[in-house]
C-alpha positions as CSV (number, residue, x, y, z in Angstrom):
1,X,1.2,-65.5,20.6
2,X,1.4,-63.7,17.2
3,X,-2.1,-62.2,16.7
4,X,-1.4,-58.6,15.5
5,X,-0.3,-57.1,12.1
6,X,2.0,-54.1,11.6
7,X,1.7,-52.3,8.3
8,X,3.9,-49.4,7.2
9,X,4.5,-47.6,3.9
10,X,8.2,-46.8,3.2
11,X,10.4,-45.8,0.3
12,X,10.9,-48.8,-2.1
13,X,14.6,-48.2,-2.4
14,X,15.1,-48.1,1.3
15,X,13.0,-51.3,1.7
16,X,15.1,-53.1,-0.9
17,X,18.4,-52.0,0.6
18,X,17.4,-53.0,4.1
19,X,16.0,-56.4,2.9
20,X,19.4,-57.1,1.2
21,X,21.2,-56.4,4.5
22,X,18.8,-58.4,6.5
23,X,19.1,-61.3,4.1
24,X,22.9,-61.3,4.7
25,X,22.2,-61.4,8.4
26,X,19.9,-64.3,8.0
27,X,16.8,-62.4,8.9
28,X,13.6,-61.5,7.1
29,X,11.6,-58.3,7.6
30,X,9.1,-59.8,10.0
31,X,12.0,-61.2,12.2
32,X,13.8,-57.8,12.1
33,X,10.6,-55.9,13.1
34,X,10.0,-58.4,15.9
35,X,13.6,-58.1,17.1
36,X,13.2,-54.3,17.1
37,X,10.0,-54.4,19.1
38,X,11.5,-56.8,21.6
39,X,14.5,-54.4,22.1
40,X,12.1,-51.4,22.6
41,X,10.2,-53.4,25.2
42,X,13.3,-54.5,27.0
43,X,15.0,-51.1,27.1
44,X,11.8,-49.1,27.6
45,X,12.8,-46.9,24.6
46,X,14.6,-47.0,21.3
47,X,17.6,-49.4,21.3
48,X,19.9,-46.7,19.8
49,X,20.5,-42.9,20.2
50,X,18.5,-40.7,17.8
51,X,20.4,-37.4,17.1
52,X,20.6,-34.8,14.4
53,X,24.2,-34.7,13.2
54,X,26.1,-31.4,13.6
55,X,27.6,-29.6,10.6
56,X,31.0,-31.2,10.9
57,X,29.5,-34.7,11.0
58,X,27.2,-34.0,8.0
59,X,30.3,-32.8,6.1
60,X,32.2,-36.0,6.9
61,X,29.2,-38.1,5.9
62,X,29.0,-36.2,2.6
63,X,32.7,-36.6,1.9
64,X,32.8,-40.3,2.7
65,X,29.7,-40.9,0.5
66,X,31.6,-39.2,-2.3
67,X,34.8,-41.1,-1.5
68,X,36.7,-37.9,-0.6
69,X,39.3,-37.4,2.1
70,X,39.6,-41.1,2.8
71,X,42.7,-42.7,4.2
72,X,43.0,-46.2,2.9
73,X,45.1,-48.8,4.8
74,X,46.5,-52.1,3.6
75,X,46.0,-53.8,7.0
76,X,45.9,-53.1,10.7
77,X,49.7,-52.5,10.9
78,X,49.4,-49.9,8.1
79,X,46.5,-48.3,9.9
80,X,48.3,-48.0,13.3
81,X,51.4,-46.6,11.5
82,X,49.2,-43.9,9.8
83,X,47.6,-43.1,13.2
84,X,51.1,-42.8,14.8
85,X,50.4,-45.6,17.2
């Protein structure tokens, strides 16, 4: 039975970005929040790890956000070749 309301204030840009992703997944915000709450209940905790990235990880995030130090592959065969596999 749906008899409670959840209200939250979040950044407008984040809301727009997330709603675009949810739309592509065929979900609306209410469905996504309900799914999130169900997963918390089932797992008795968050359904993902929450960690603070270390310095090396933050550096990689920054570089990839700025399209630096990326290795581009044409296809899976090209990727395996570049990985030496």
